PDB file of the backbone (N, CA, C, O) and the ligand in Angstrom, with CONECT records:
HET     ZN  A 101       1
ATOM      1  N   MET A   1       0.838  -1.199   0.000  1.00  0.00           N
ATOM      2  CA  MET A   1       0.000   0.000   0.000  1.00  0.00           C
ATOM      3  C   MET A   1       0.875   1.252   0.000  1.00  0.00           C
ATOM      4  O   MET A   1       1.849   1.337   0.747  1.00  0.00           O
ATOM      5  N   LEU A   2       0.528   2.200  -0.825  1.00  0.00           N
ATOM      6  CA  LEU A   2       1.228   3.486  -0.843  1.00  0.00           C
ATOM      7  C   LEU A   2       0.175   4.551  -1.098  1.00  0.00           C
ATOM      8  O   LEU A   2      -0.363   4.665  -2.200  1.00  0.00           O
ATOM      9  N   GLU A   3      -0.103   5.312  -0.084  1.00  0.00           N
ATOM     10  CA  GLU A   3      -1.159   6.305  -0.196  1.00  0.00           C
ATOM     11  C   GLU A   3      -0.557   7.699  -0.125  1.00  0.00           C
ATOM     12  O   GLU A   3       0.185   8.017   0.805  1.00  0.00           O
ATOM     13  N   LEU A   4      -0.880   8.531  -1.113  1.00  0.00           N
ATOM     14  CA  LEU A   4      -0.340   9.890  -1.165  1.00  0.00           C
ATOM     15  C   LEU A   4      -1.453  10.904  -0.908  1.00  0.00           C
ATOM     16  O   LEU A   4      -2.552  10.803  -1.454  1.00  0.00           O
ATOM     17  N   LYS A   5      -1.140  11.869  -0.073  1.00  0.00           N
ATOM     18  CA  LYS A   5      -2.088  12.960   0.175  1.00  0.00           C
ATOM     19  C   LYS A   5      -1.330  14.270   0.122  1.00  0.00           C
ATOM     20  O   LYS A   5      -0.100  14.291   0.154  1.00  0.00           O
ATOM     21  N   GLU A   6      -2.069  15.359   0.041  1.00  0.00           N
ATOM     22  CA  GLU A   6      -1.413  16.666   0.123  1.00  0.00           C
ATOM     23  C   GLU A   6      -0.868  16.881   1.528  1.00  0.00           C
ATOM     24  O   GLU A   6      -1.467  16.460   2.518  1.00  0.00           O
ATOM     25  N   ILE A   7       0.275  17.542   1.592  1.00  0.00           N
ATOM     26  CA  ILE A   7       0.852  17.898   2.897  1.00  0.00           C
ATOM     27  C   ILE A   7      -0.101  18.851   3.620  1.00  0.00           C
ATOM     28  O   ILE A   7      -0.720  19.712   2.996  1.00  0.00           O
ATOM     29  N   GLU A   8      -0.211  18.693   4.914  1.00  0.00           N
ATOM     30  CA  GLU A   8      -1.037  19.594   5.720  1.00  0.00           C
ATOM     31  C   GLU A   8      -0.250  20.868   6.013  1.00  0.00           C
ATOM     32  O   GLU A   8       0.950  20.832   6.284  1.00  0.00           O
ATOM     33  N   ILE A   9      -0.947  21.977   5.954  1.00  0.00           N
ATOM     34  CA  ILE A   9      -0.266  23.250   6.211  1.00  0.00           C
ATOM     35  C   ILE A   9       0.305  23.306   7.628  1.00  0.00           C
ATOM     36  O   ILE A   9       1.323  23.958   7.863  1.00  0.00           O
ATOM     37  N   SER A  10      -0.339  22.634   8.559  1.00  0.00           N
ATOM     38  CA  SER A  10       0.165  22.632   9.945  1.00  0.00           C
ATOM     39  C   SER A  10       1.543  21.980  10.036  1.00  0.00           C
ATOM     40  O   SER A  10       2.333  22.322  10.916  1.00  0.00           O
ATOM     41  N   GLU A  11       1.837  21.039   9.127  1.00  0.00           N
ATOM     42  CA  GLU A  11       3.160  20.388   9.117  1.00  0.00           C
ATOM     43  C   GLU A  11       4.238  21.386   8.707  1.00  0.00           C
ATOM     44  O   GLU A  11       5.339  21.382   9.258  1.00  0.00           O
ATOM     45  N   ILE A  12       3.918  22.234   7.744  1.00  0.00           N
ATOM     46  CA  ILE A  12       4.881  23.257   7.324  1.00  0.00           C
ATOM     47  C   ILE A  12       5.049  24.287   8.446  1.00  0.00           C
ATOM     48  O   ILE A  12       6.163  24.724   8.735  1.00  0.00           O
ATOM     49  N   GLN A  13       3.955  24.660   9.060  1.00  0.00           N
ATOM     50  CA  GLN A  13       4.029  25.640  10.146  1.00  0.00           C
ATOM     51  C   GLN A  13       4.855  25.098  11.316  1.00  0.00           C
ATOM     52  O   GLN A  13       5.583  25.847  11.967  1.00  0.00           O
ATOM     53  N   SER A  14       4.737  23.799  11.576  1.00  0.00           N
ATOM     54  CA  SER A  14       5.396  23.247  12.761  1.00  0.00           C
ATOM     55  C   SER A  14       6.915  23.173  12.621  1.00  0.00           C
ATOM     56  O   SER A  14       7.608  23.123  13.637  1.00  0.00           O
ATOM     57  N   ILE A  15       7.466  23.163  11.387  1.00  0.00           N
ATOM     58  CA  ILE A  15       8.920  23.106  11.241  1.00  0.00           C
ATOM     59  C   ILE A  15       9.512  24.433  10.775  1.00  0.00           C
ATOM     60  O   ILE A  15      10.732  24.549  10.651  1.00  0.00           O
ATOM     61  N   SER A  16       8.681  25.426  10.516  1.00  0.00           N
ATOM     62  CA  SER A  16       9.193  26.713  10.066  1.00  0.00           C
ATOM     63  C   SER A  16       9.342  27.651  11.255  1.00  0.00           C
ATOM     64  O   SER A  16       8.401  27.870  12.018  1.00  0.00           O
ATOM     65  N   ASN A  17      10.548  28.202  11.399  1.00  0.00           N
ATOM     66  CA  ASN A  17      10.773  29.152  12.487  1.00  0.00           C
ATOM     67  C   ASN A  17      10.205  30.511  12.120  1.00  0.00           C
ATOM     68  O   ASN A  17      10.219  30.911  10.956  1.00  0.00           O
ATOM     69  N   THR A  18       9.722  31.195  13.096  1.00  0.00           N
ATOM     70  CA  THR A  18       9.195  32.538  12.851  1.00  0.00           C
ATOM     71  C   THR A  18      10.305  33.415  12.297  1.00  0.00           C
ATOM     72  O   THR A  18      11.426  33.410  12.805  1.00  0.00           O
ATOM     73  N   GLY A  19       9.985  34.169  11.250  1.00  0.00           N
ATOM     74  CA  GLY A  19      10.975  35.070  10.673  1.00  0.00           C
ATOM     75  C   GLY A  19      11.717  34.455   9.498  1.00  0.00           C
ATOM     76  O   GLY A  19      12.215  35.176   8.635  1.00  0.00           O
ATOM     77  N   ASP A  20      11.797  33.136   9.456  1.00  0.00           N
ATOM     78  CA  ASP A  20      12.410  32.468   8.309  1.00  0.00           C
ATOM     79  C   ASP A  20      11.354  32.195   7.246  1.00  0.00           C
ATOM     80  O   ASP A  20      10.159  32.130   7.533  1.00  0.00           O
ATOM     81  N   ASN A  21      11.822  32.038   6.017  1.00  0.00           N
ATOM     82  CA  ASN A  21      10.900  31.582   4.990  1.00  0.00           C
ATOM     83  C   ASN A  21      10.477  30.150   5.299  1.00  0.00           C
ATOM     84  O   ASN A  21      11.251  29.381   5.869  1.00  0.00           O
ATOM     85  N   PRO A  22       9.267  29.797   4.929  1.00  0.00           N
ATOM     86  CA  PRO A  22       8.791  28.443   5.216  1.00  0.00           C
ATOM     87  C   PRO A  22       9.620  27.372   4.502  1.00  0.00           C
ATOM     88  O   PRO A  22      10.224  27.626   3.460  1.00  0.00           O
ATOM     89  N   GLN A  23       9.636  26.182   5.080  1.00  0.00           N
ATOM     90  CA  GLN A  23      10.409  25.098   4.481  1.00  0.00           C
ATOM     91  C   GLN A  23       9.659  23.781   4.605  1.00  0.00           C
ATOM     92  O   GLN A  23       8.743  23.629   5.414  1.00  0.00           O
ATOM     93  N   VAL A  24      10.083  22.833   3.773  1.00  0.00           N
ATOM     94  CA  VAL A  24       9.619  21.462   3.918  1.00  0.00           C
ATOM     95  C   VAL A  24      10.846  20.585   4.145  1.00  0.00           C
ATOM     96  O   VAL A  24      11.907  20.834   3.573  1.00  0.00           O
ATOM     97  N   ARG A  25      10.701  19.569   4.972  1.00  0.00           N
ATOM     98  CA  ARG A  25      11.812  18.663   5.267  1.00  0.00           C
ATOM     99  C   ARG A  25      11.337  17.238   5.055  1.00  0.00           C
ATOM    100  O   ARG A  25      10.338  16.807   5.629  1.00  0.00           O
ATOM    101  N   CYS A  26      12.075  16.509   4.214  1.00  0.00           N
ATOM    102  CA  CYS A  26      11.702  15.126   3.919  1.00  0.00           C
ATOM    103  C   CYS A  26      11.954  14.251   5.142  1.00  0.00           C
ATOM    104  O   CYS A  26      13.050  14.261   5.702  1.00  0.00           O
ATOM    105  N   GLN A  27      10.955  13.507   5.549  1.00  0.00           N
ATOM    106  CA  GLN A  27      11.104  12.663   6.734  1.00  0.00           C
ATOM    107  C   GLN A  27      11.795  11.348   6.413  1.00  0.00           C
ATOM    108  O   GLN A  27      12.029  10.537   7.309  1.00  0.00           O
ATOM    109  N   ARG A  28      12.125  11.129   5.144  1.00  0.00           N
ATOM    110  CA  ARG A  28      12.795   9.888   4.784  1.00  0.00           C
ATOM    111  C   ARG A  28      14.291  10.134   4.571  1.00  0.00           C
ATOM    112  O   ARG A  28      15.114   9.398   5.116  1.00  0.00           O
ATOM    113  N   CYS A  29      14.661  11.161   3.784  1.00  0.00           N
ATOM    114  CA  CYS A  29      16.090  11.411   3.519  1.00  0.00           C
ATOM    115  C   CYS A  29      16.585  12.680   4.216  1.00  0.00           C
ATOM    116  O   CYS A  29      17.770  13.004   4.136  1.00  0.00           O
ATOM    117  N   ASN A  30      15.698  13.395   4.894  1.00  0.00           N
ATOM    118  CA  ASN A  30      16.048  14.600   5.646  1.00  0.00           C
ATOM    119  C   ASN A  30      16.493  15.783   4.801  1.00  0.00           C
ATOM    120  O   ASN A  30      17.057  16.739   5.334  1.00  0.00           O
ATOM    121  N   CYS A  31      16.251  15.741   3.488  1.00  0.00           N
ATOM    122  CA  CYS A  31      16.586  16.913   2.686  1.00  0.00           C
ATOM    123  C   CYS A  31      15.580  18.024   3.001  1.00  0.00           C
ATOM    124  O   CYS A  31      14.440  17.771   3.390  1.00  0.00           O
ATOM    125  N   ILE A  32      16.042  19.251   2.819  1.00  0.00           N
ATOM    126  CA  ILE A  32      15.205  20.415   3.145  1.00  0.00           C
ATOM    127  C   ILE A  32      15.076  21.287   1.912  1.00  0.00           C
ATOM    128  O   ILE A  32      16.057  21.541   1.213  1.00  0.00           O
ATOM    129  N   GLU A  33      13.872  21.739   1.651  1.00  0.00           N
ATOM    130  CA  GLU A  33      13.685  22.755   0.631  1.00  0.00           C
ATOM    131  C   GLU A  33      13.048  23.957   1.294  1.00  0.00           C
ATOM    132  O   GLU A  33      11.980  23.870   1.898  1.00  0.00           O
ATOM    133  N   GLN A  34      13.739  25.092   1.163  1.00  0.00           N
ATOM    134  CA  GLN A  34      13.234  26.297   1.796  1.00  0.00           C
ATOM    135  C   GLN A  34      12.993  27.362   0.736  1.00  0.00           C
ATOM    136  O   GLN A  34      13.747  27.481  -0.230  1.00  0.00           O
ATOM    137  N   ALA A  35      11.947  28.119   0.929  1.00  0.00           N
ATOM    138  CA  ALA A  35      11.676  29.241   0.032  1.00  0.00           C
ATOM    139  C   ALA A  35      12.870  30.196   0.087  1.00  0.00           C
ATOM    140  O   ALA A  35      13.317  30.572   1.171  1.00  0.00           O
ATOM    141  N   LYS A  36      13.388  30.588  -1.087  1.00  0.00           N
ATOM    142  CA  LYS A  36      14.662  31.306  -1.123  1.00  0.00           C
ATOM    143  C   LYS A  36      14.520  32.817  -1.159  1.00  0.00           C
ATOM    144  O   LYS A  36      15.430  33.536  -0.745  1.00  0.00           O
ATOM    145  N   SER A  37      13.393  33.306  -1.649  1.00  0.00           N
ATOM    146  CA  SER A  37      13.270  34.734  -1.884  1.00  0.00           C
ATOM    147  C   SER A  37      13.376  35.540  -0.593  1.00  0.00           C
ATOM    148  O   SER A  37      12.731  35.228   0.408  1.00  0.00           O
ATOM    149  N   LYS A  38      14.211  36.594  -0.638  1.00  0.00           N
ATOM    150  CA  LYS A  38      14.309  37.484   0.521  1.00  0.00           C
ATOM    151  C   LYS A  38      13.474  38.741   0.307  1.00  0.00           C
ATOM    152  O   LYS A  38      13.161  39.462   1.254  1.00  0.00           O
ATOM    153  N   ASP A  39      13.120  38.992  -0.950  1.00  0.00           N
ATOM    154  CA  ASP A  39      12.414  40.232  -1.279  1.00  0.00           C
ATOM    155  C   ASP A  39      10.898  40.087  -1.179  1.00  0.00           C
ATOM    156  O   ASP A  39      10.187  41.035  -0.849  1.00  0.00           O
ATOM    157  N   ILE A  40      10.428  38.893  -1.468  1.00  0.00           N
ATOM    158  CA  ILE A  40       8.988  38.689  -1.450  1.00  0.00           C
ATOM    159  C   ILE A  40       8.652  37.818  -0.249  1.00  0.00           C
ATOM    160  O   ILE A  40       9.317  36.813   0.003  1.00  0.00           O
ATOM    161  N   LEU A  41       7.638  38.199   0.478  1.00  0.00           N
ATOM    162  CA  LEU A  41       7.194  37.376   1.594  1.00  0.00           C
ATOM    163  C   LEU A  41       6.486  36.139   1.044  1.00  0.00           C
ATOM    164  O   LEU A  41       5.500  36.244   0.314  1.00  0.00           O
ATOM    165  N   ILE A  42       6.998  34.989   1.399  1.00  0.00           N
ATOM    166  CA  ILE A  42       6.369  33.735   0.970  1.00  0.00           C
ATOM    167  C   ILE A  42       5.642  33.141   2.170  1.00  0.00           C
ATOM    168  O   ILE A  42       6.252  32.854   3.200  1.00  0.00           O
ATOM    169  N   THR A  43       4.366  32.963   2.029  1.00  0.00           N
ATOM    170  CA  THR A  43       3.568  32.434   3.130  1.00  0.00           C
ATOM    171  C   THR A  43       3.622  30.914   3.135  1.00  0.00           C
ATOM    172  O   THR A  43       4.019  30.290   2.150  1.00  0.00           O
ATOM    173  N   GLU A  44       3.223  30.333   4.245  1.00  0.00           N
ATOM    174  CA  GLU A  44       3.182  28.872   4.335  1.00  0.00           C
ATOM    175  C   GLU A  44       2.257  28.268   3.271  1.00  0.00           C
ATOM    176  O   GLU A  44       2.558  27.219   2.701  1.00  0.00           O
ATOM    177  N   SER A  45       1.135  28.938   3.011  1.00  0.00           N
ATOM    178  CA  SER A  45       0.205  28.365   2.033  1.00  0.00           C
ATOM    179  C   SER A  45       0.783  28.432   0.618  1.00  0.00           C
ATOM    180  O   SER A  45       0.546  27.534  -0.190  1.00  0.00           O
ATOM    181  N   THR A  46       1.544  29.498   0.316  1.00  0.00           N
ATOM    182  CA  THR A  46       2.209  29.583  -0.983  1.00  0.00           C
ATOM    183  C   THR A  46       3.257  28.479  -1.112  1.00  0.00           C
ATOM    184  O   THR A  46       3.380  27.834  -2.153  1.00  0.00           O
ATOM    185  N   TRP A  47       4.003  28.279  -0.033  1.00  0.00           N
ATOM    186  CA  TRP A  47       5.062  27.273  -0.056  1.00  0.00           C
ATOM    187  C   TRP A  47       4.479  25.858  -0.127  1.00  0.00           C
ATOM    188  O   TRP A  47       5.062  24.960  -0.735  1.00  0.00           O
ATOM    189  N   LEU A  48       3.329  25.682   0.503  1.00  0.00           N
ATOM    190  CA  LEU A  48       2.639  24.400   0.410  1.00  0.00           C
ATOM    191  C   LEU A  48       2.283  24.086  -1.040  1.00  0.00           C
ATOM    192  O   LEU A  48       2.454  22.958  -1.502  1.00  0.00           O
ATOM    193  N   LYS A  49       1.785  25.100  -1.752  1.00  0.00           N
ATOM    194  CA  LYS A  49       1.438  24.901  -3.168  1.00  0.00           C
ATOM    195  C   LYS A  49       2.686  24.589  -3.980  1.00  0.00           C
ATOM    196  O   LYS A  49       2.673  23.707  -4.840  1.00  0.00           O
ATOM    197  N   ALA A  50       3.775  25.323  -3.702  1.00  0.00           N
ATOM    198  CA  ALA A  50       5.026  25.104  -4.435  1.00  0.00           C
ATOM    199  C   ALA A  50       5.550  23.695  -4.186  1.00  0.00           C
ATOM    200  O   ALA A  50       5.984  23.016  -5.116  1.00  0.00           O
ATOM    201  N   ALA A  51       5.509  23.255  -2.929  1.00  0.00           N
ATOM    202  CA  ALA A  51       5.999  21.914  -2.589  1.00  0.00           C
ATOM    203  C   ALA A  51       5.130  20.843  -3.236  1.00  0.00           C
ATOM    204  O   ALA A  51       5.640  19.820  -3.695  1.00  0.00           O
ATOM    205  N   THR A  52       3.831  21.073  -3.272  1.00  0.00           N
ATOM    206  CA  THR A  52       2.915  20.120  -3.894  1.00  0.00           C
ATOM    207  C   THR A  52       3.212  20.008  -5.389  1.00  0.00           C
ATOM    208  O   THR A  52       3.221  18.907  -5.940  1.00  0.00           O
ATOM    209  N   CYS A  53       3.455  21.154  -6.052  1.00  0.00           N
ATOM    210  CA  CYS A  53       3.833  21.145  -7.472  1.00  0.00           C
ATOM    211  C   CYS A  53       5.148  20.415  -7.677  1.00  0.00           C
ATOM    212  O   CYS A  53       5.349  19.769  -8.706  1.00  0.00           O
ATOM    213  N   GLY A  54       6.040  20.513  -6.709  1.00  0.00           N
ATOM    214  CA  GLY A  54       7.343  19.859  -6.800  1.00  0.00           C
ATOM    215  C   GLY A  54       7.294  18.383  -6.442  1.00  0.00           C
ATOM    216  O   GLY A  54       8.328  17.716  -6.446  1.00  0.00           O
ATOM    217  N   GLY A  55       6.122  17.863  -6.134  1.00  0.00           N
ATOM    218  CA  GLY A  55       5.975  16.433  -5.903  1.00  0.00           C
ATOM    219  C   GLY A  55       6.034  16.000  -4.449  1.00  0.00           C
ATOM    220  O   GLY A  55       6.032  14.803  -4.161  1.00  0.00           O
ATOM    221  N   TRP A  56       6.086  16.947  -3.535  1.00  0.00           N
ATOM    222  CA  TRP A  56       6.100  16.598  -2.114  1.00  0.00           C
ATOM    223  C   TRP A  56       4.716  16.137  -1.682  1.00  0.00           C
ATOM    224  O   TRP A  56       3.709  16.730  -2.068  1.00  0.00           O
ATOM    225  N   ARG A  57       4.670  15.075  -0.879  1.00  0.00           N
ATOM    226  CA  ARG A  57       3.383  14.548  -0.424  1.00  0.00           C
ATOM    227  C   ARG A  57       3.473  14.000   0.994  1.00  0.00           C
ATOM    228  O   ARG A  57       4.549  13.686   1.502  1.00  0.00           O
ATOM    229  N   HIS A  58       2.306  13.900   1.609  1.00  0.00           N
ATOM    230  CA  HIS A  58       2.113  13.142   2.835  1.00  0.00           C
ATOM    231  C   HIS A  58       1.949  11.686   2.389  1.00  0.00           C
ATOM    232  O   HIS A  58       1.092  11.395   1.555  1.00  0.00           O
ATOM    233  N   VAL A  59       2.748  10.776   2.928  1.00  0.00           N
ATOM    234  CA  VAL A  59       2.769   9.406   2.429  1.00  0.00           C
ATOM    235  C   VAL A  59       2.465   8.402   3.541  1.00  0.00           C
ATOM    236  O   VAL A  59       3.024   8.475   4.635  1.00  0.00           O
ATOM    237  N   THR A  60       1.585   7.484   3.241  1.00  0.00           N
ATOM    238  CA  THR A  60       1.327   6.378   4.150  1.00  0.00           C
ATOM    239  C   THR A  60       1.694   5.080   3.443  1.00  0.00           C
ATOM    240  O   THR A  60       1.199   4.811   2.349  1.00  0.00           O
ATOM    241  N   THR A  61       2.556   4.275   4.057  1.00  0.00           N
ATOM    242  CA  THR A  61       2.899   2.955   3.522  1.00  0.00           C
ATOM    243  C   THR A  61       2.412   1.903   4.516  1.00  0.00           C
ATOM    244  O   THR A  61       1.824   2.234   5.545  1.00  0.00           O
ATOM    245  N   ASP A  62       2.661   0.640   4.198  1.00  0.00           N
ATOM    246  CA  ASP A  62       2.280  -0.431   5.126  1.00  0.00           C
ATOM    247  C   ASP A  62       3.011  -0.293   6.458  1.00  0.00           C
ATOM    248  O   ASP A  62       2.486  -0.658   7.510  1.00  0.00           O
ATOM    249  N   ASN A  63       4.247   0.246   6.394  1.00  0.00           N
ATOM    250  CA  ASN A  63       5.091   0.256   7.585  1.00  0.00           C
ATOM    251  C   ASN A  63       5.198   1.595   8.291  1.00  0.00           C
ATOM    252  O   ASN A  63       5.564   1.656   9.464  1.00  0.00           O
ATOM    253  N   ALA A  64       4.880   2.663   7.581  1.00  0.00           N
ATOM    254  CA  ALA A  64       5.161   3.975   8.166  1.00  0.00           C
ATOM    255  C   ALA A  64       4.261   5.053   7.596  1.00  0.00           C
ATOM    256  O   ALA A  64       3.671   4.901   6.527  1.00  0.00           O
ATOM    257  N   THR A  65       4.172   6.134   8.331  1.00  0.00           N
ATOM    258  CA  THR A  65       3.482   7.335   7.858  1.00  0.00           C
ATOM    259  C   THR A  65       4.464   8.491   7.910  1.00  0.00           C
ATOM    260  O   THR A  65       5.071   8.757   8.947  1.00  0.00           O
ATOM    261  N   TYR A  66       4.615   9.177   6.783  1.00  0.00           N
ATOM    262  CA  TYR A  66       5.505  10.337   6.716  1.00  0.00           C
ATOM    263  C   TYR A  66       4.640  11.565   6.442  1.00  0.00           C
ATOM    264  O   TYR A  66       3.848  11.577   5.500  1.00  0.00           O
ATOM    265  N   SER A  67       4.794  12.590   7.266  1.00  0.00           N
ATOM    266  CA  SER A  67       3.947  13.766   7.051  1.00  0.00           C
ATOM    267  C   SER A  67       4.415  14.590   5.858  1.00  0.00           C
ATOM    268  O   SER A  67       3.626  15.337   5.279  1.00  0.00           O
ATOM    269  N   MET A  68       5.701  14.464   5.478  1.00  0.00           N
ATOM    270  CA  MET A  68       6.147  15.064   4.219  1.00  0.00           C
ATOM    271  C   MET A  68       7.340  14.306   3.646  1.00  0.00           C
ATOM    272  O   MET A  68       8.303  14.001   4.349  1.00  0.00           O
ATOM    273  N   VAL A  69       7.249  14.011   2.349  1.00  0.00           N
ATOM    274  CA  VAL A  69       8.290  13.238   1.673  1.00  0.00           C
ATOM    275  C   VAL A  69       8.584  13.909   0.333  1.00  0.00           C
ATOM    276  O   VAL A  69       7.669  14.344  -0.366  1.00  0.00           O
ATOM    277  N   CYS A  70       9.880  13.990  -0.024  1.00  0.00           N
ATOM    278  CA  CYS A  70      10.268  14.624  -1.287  1.00  0.00           C
ATOM    279  C   CYS A  70       9.938  13.715  -2.469  1.00  0.00           C
ATOM    280  O   CYS A  70       9.695  12.520  -2.295  1.00  0.00           O
ATOM    281  N   SER A  71       9.930  14.289  -3.669  1.00  0.00           N
ATOM    282  CA  SER A  71       9.522  13.537  -4.859  1.00  0.00           C
ATOM    283  C   SER A  71      10.486  12.375  -5.149  1.00  0.00           C
ATOM    284  O   SER A  71      10.057  11.318  -5.611  1.00  0.00           O
ATOM    285  N   THR A  72      11.785  12.567  -4.880  1.00  0.00           N
ATOM    286  CA  THR A  72      12.770  11.504  -5.105  1.00  0.00           C
ATOM    287  C   THR A  72      12.450  10.278  -4.247  1.00  0.00           C
ATOM    288  O   THR A  72      12.483   9.145  -4.726  1.00  0.00           O
ATOM    289  N   CYS A  73      12.139  10.524  -2.971  1.00  0.00           N
ATOM    290  CA  CYS A  73      11.832   9.419  -2.069  1.00  0.00           C
ATOM    291  C   CYS A  73      10.521   8.736  -2.450  1.00  0.00           C
ATOM    292  O   CYS A  73      10.381   7.526  -2.269  1.00  0.00           O
ATOM    293  N   ILE A  74       9.573   9.487  -2.969  1.00  0.00           N
ATOM    294  CA  ILE A  74       8.310   8.878  -3.380  1.00  0.00           C
ATOM    295  C   ILE A  74       8.558   7.878  -4.507  1.00  0.00           C
ATOM    296  O   ILE A  74       7.989   6.786  -4.518  1.00  0.00           O
ATOM    297  N   VAL A  75       9.416   8.264  -5.459  1.00  0.00           N
ATOM    298  CA  VAL A  75       9.769   7.351  -6.543  1.00  0.00           C
ATOM    299  C   VAL A  75      10.413   6.088  -5.969  1.00  0.00           C
ATOM    300  O   VAL A  75      10.098   4.978  -6.398  1.00  0.00           O
ATOM    301  N   GLU A  76      11.320   6.261  -4.992  1.00  0.00           N
ATOM    302  CA  GLU A  76      11.987   5.110  -4.375  1.00  0.00           C
ATOM    303  C   GLU A  76      11.002   4.235  -3.619  1.00  0.00           C
ATOM    304  O   GLU A  76      11.093   3.009  -3.661  1.00  0.00           O
ATOM    305  N   LEU A  77      10.069   4.858  -2.934  1.00  0.00           N
ATOM    306  CA  LEU A  77       9.066   4.088  -2.198  1.00  0.00           C
ATOM    307  C   LEU A  77       8.218   3.247  -3.158  1.00  0.00           C
ATOM    308  O   LEU A  77       7.864   2.106  -2.860  1.00  0.00           O
ATOM    309  N   TYR A  78       7.901   3.838  -4.322  1.00  0.00           N
ATOM    310  CA  TYR A  78       7.157   3.094  -5.336  1.00  0.00           C
ATOM    311  C   TYR A  78       7.944   1.876  -5.803  1.00  0.00           C
ATOM    312  O   TYR A  78       7.392   0.791  -5.985  1.00  0.00           O
ATOM    313  N   GLU A  79       9.271   2.083  -5.996  1.00  0.00           N
ATOM    314  CA  GLU A  79      10.117   0.984  -6.481  1.00  0.00           C
ATOM    315  C   GLU A  79      10.203  -0.132  -5.438  1.00  0.00           C
ATOM    316  O   GLU A  79      10.126  -1.312  -5.780  1.00  0.00           O
ATOM    317  N   VAL A  80      10.362   0.239  -4.180  1.00  0.00           N
ATOM    318  CA  VAL A  80      10.412  -0.749  -3.094  1.00  0.00           C
ATOM    319  C   VAL A  80       9.106  -1.547  -3.079  1.00  0.00           C
ATOM    320  O   VAL A  80       9.094  -2.771  -2.951  1.00  0.00           O
ATOM    321  N   GLN A  81       8.020  -0.806  -3.214  1.00  0.00           N
ATOM    322  CA  GLN A  81       6.697  -1.414  -3.228  1.00  0.00           C
ATOM    323  C   GLN A  81       6.563  -2.422  -4.369  1.00  0.00           C
ATOM    324  O   GLN A  81       6.052  -3.529  -4.199  1.00  0.00           O
ATOM    325  N   HIS A  82       7.042  -1.995  -5.535  1.00  0.00           N
ATOM    326  CA  HIS A  82       6.927  -2.816  -6.721  1.00  0.00           C
ATOM    327  C   HIS A  82       7.739  -4.103  -6.563  1.00  0.00           C
ATOM    328  O   HIS A  82       7.281  -5.184  -6.932  1.00  0.00           O
ATOM    329  N   LYS A  83       8.962  -3.974  -6.003  1.00  0.00           N
ATOM    330  CA  LYS A  83       9.816  -5.142  -5.807  1.00  0.00           C
ATOM    331  C   LYS A  83       9.187  -6.128  -4.829  1.00  0.00           C
ATOM    332  O   LYS A  83       9.256  -7.340  -5.034  1.00  0.00           O
ATOM    333  N   SER A  84       8.577  -5.614  -3.776  1.00  0.00           N
ATOM    334  CA  SER A  84       8.027  -6.504  -2.766  1.00  0.00           C
ATOM    335  C   SER A  84       6.799  -7.244  -3.284  1.00  0.00           C
ATOM    336  O   SER A  84       6.415  -8.281  -2.744  1.00  0.00           O
ATOM    337  N   LEU A  85       6.184  -6.701  -4.340  1.00  0.00           N
ATOM    338  CA  LEU A  85       5.007  -7.360  -4.902  1.00  0.00           C
ATOM    339  C   LEU A  85       5.392  -8.462  -5.878  1.00  0.00           C
ATOM    340  O   LEU A  85       4.682  -9.458  -6.019  1.00  0.00           O
ATOM    341  N   SER A  86       6.548  -8.269  -6.564  1.00  0.00           N
ATOM    342  CA  SER A  86       6.896  -9.238  -7.617  1.00  0.00           C
ATOM    343  C   SER A  86       7.746 -10.381  -7.087  1.00  0.00           C
ATOM    344  O   SER A  86       8.120 -11.275  -7.846  1.00  0.00           O
TER     345      SER A  86
HETATM  346 ZN    ZN A 101      13.453  12.454   0.563  1.00  0.00          ZN2+
END
């Protein structure tokens, strides 16, 4: 089983420090993507949309639940899933 959902905005809020641009952190490989612009204020909801476009998702597998996972890890999770089925 591999279930993908949109990341919850509360997850982005919970790891973003006040004053910093919002960020997402992959719970599988620990990579971080942070909004880079210093001139434009990027809100959590804007960053949520950007991360969703970039393939970030809330992922539930048979063994674990990740509140945010990067697109690279999602591809790997699919491959692991596929191997375990065949
Ligand atoms: Zn990752």
